[in-house]
N, C-alpha and C positions, 0 to 999 in steps of 0.2 A: 504493498499499500505505499502509495508517494504521498506525501502531502505539502501543500500550497502554505506557506507560513506567511506569507507575505503582509505585510500591513502598509497601511498608508501615513502612519505615524496620526492617525485623525484619533486614533480608541477604535475603529473598526478592528477587529479581529480576522485572519485568516481564516481560510476552510480548508478539511482536508478531501480525498477525492470523491467521499463518500458524501459528503453536504457538510460534518458535523464540524462545528465551530472551535477552532483553536484559538484562545486567547493566550497567543506568545508575548504581546506586547505590553512591557509595565510602565508606561508614560514617564513621566516626574514624578513620580512617588517618591521622594527621595534622596539621596546625594548620589553622588559616584564613587566606586572604592576611594579613589584618590580625596574624595570630599572626606569621608569618613575617617582618612588615615589623618588628616588635618584637624579635625574637630578631636582625635584620640589626643594628638599631639598637642593641642591647645588644653586639653584636660589634666595632660602631662605632667605640662608646664606649671598648672594654677595648683595642682596638688603640690607637685614639688614646693612653690611658695609659700603654700600652709605650712609642710613639712619646716620649711626652714624659719618659717615666724615660730612655730613653736617651740623651735630649740636657742631663737635669738631673745637679745632680752631691751634690746634697741627701739623697739616700739611703742614701751611703755602701756599708756591707758588706751592708744589704738589699737593694740592687739586683736581684740574682740571686736570693732566694729570692720577691720580688716579682713579679718578671719570670716565675718560673718558675710560680707560680702562676695568674696570669693565661694563662697560655699553656695550663695545665691546664684552667682554665673555659669556655675560648674552643675546646680541643679536644672536650669533653666534650659542649658546647653543639651544634657542627655535629654530631657524631655522634649526638647524641638525637635531633633535631629533623630536620636537613637530609638527613641518610640513612637515617631514620626507624627507627632501632633504637629507640626509646621507643615505639613504637606497634606492631612487629613481636612476631613470636614471639621468647620469650626464650632459644631454641636460638640462635638468628642471633648476640645480645647475649654468649653465653657463646663461641662462635667467635669474635665477632671479638674480646673482652675475652683470650681465649687466645693468639690470635695475638699482638696488643697486648703481652703482658705477654713471650709470650717472644723478639718481639723485642728489647724493651727489654733483657731479661734477656743475649740474644747482645750486643748494641752494649755493654751494659756489660762483661762478661766480655772483650770486644775490648779496649777501655780498659785494664784492668787489663791487659791482657798488651802493652800499650805503655809501661806503667808510668804511664798518664796522671794519675791520681791520686797520686804519688809527689810529695811537697816540695822 
């Protein structure tokens, strides 16, 4: 059986000789392999900066805010690229972020309950 796997890059799948649809076109759902490697390298550099910051004392009081910013950048990079939220429907992003903000809100309320933020 021969197959016609041609696609006109409009999202239309090809057909085999029996008329069955072959969905071989993956579209632009994600990065190229090089793009994923670049994102991984950036994440590795950010992780290295986090480790460096945890072993040095020169940051002083800026240590925690810098670490939190690096953590947020890494989190959103992983979510957007490796979990494909950047390339998926906006409804998936909305559901993910709603759950994220709800979980963080519940965690903060729990910390207030235990007087975590009292000095």
